[in-house]
C-alpha positions, 0 to 999 in steps of 0.5 A: 627480921626472921631470917626465914625464907618462904618456899612459895613466892606468894606465901601472904596470898596462900596464908591469907587465903587458907585463913580466909577459909577457916570458919571458926576463926571468922566466927570468933572474929579473929584476924591476920594483924602480922605477917612475915616469913615464920611469923603470924600474929592474930588479933581478936576484940574480946566479945562476952559470947566468947567468955566463960562464967567469969568474964574472961575469954575462954581458954578454948578461944585462947588455944585456939587463937595460939594454934592457928597463928602457930600454924600459919607461921610454919605454913608461911615457910611451906612449899606450894602443894604443901598444907599443915596440920598440928601434930602436938602442943603443950600450953600454959595458961599463965592469967585470966584472959582480961582485956579488950584486944587479945593478940597470938603472936607465933614464931617458928623455932625450927623449920624441917622438911615434915616437922616445924616447931613453933612458939605461940605467946598470947597477950591480953591489951589492958590498962595501956600495956600488953600482958602475957596470958599464955604461951606453947610450944607446938608442932606443926606437920607438912602434908600434901594437899588432899593427903589430910 
C-alpha cells in the first residue's frame, strides 16, 4: 500500500487508456502488469529486434520503459483534465539487460501540485531471479490537457 490517494476516481481506466494510446509501447510489446495509486510496473518480453549488437536489450528500450512506468505512476495521482510529461531524469545502467522478461517498477517518491518525483527500477528475470539492470530518478510535470 502506497498511502497515496488518486485524485481521479477512475485512475485505472485513465492510465490504461493513455498507455494503450502510446504507439511506442505497443511497438515494443510493453504491457502494464501492476497498477496502484503512485505505482506502475511495465513488463516486456525480450525480443531480438529490440537488442543491440551484443544481444542485450538496447538501453533506449530500457530507458523508455523506466520513463513510461514513472510517467504513469505519477499520472495515476493526477487530477481529471491533467496529463503527464517528463521534465528530467537521471538513469544509471547497472548491468547488461539480459533475460527473457524485463520489468520496470516505478513508484512515486513525492507527489506535487505541478512536479512529481518518481523512482524507476528495471529488472531482468534470469536464472529464476530478478536482477536490477537500471535505476532512475525522474521528475514528471502535470499539464492541463491540450497545453503541451
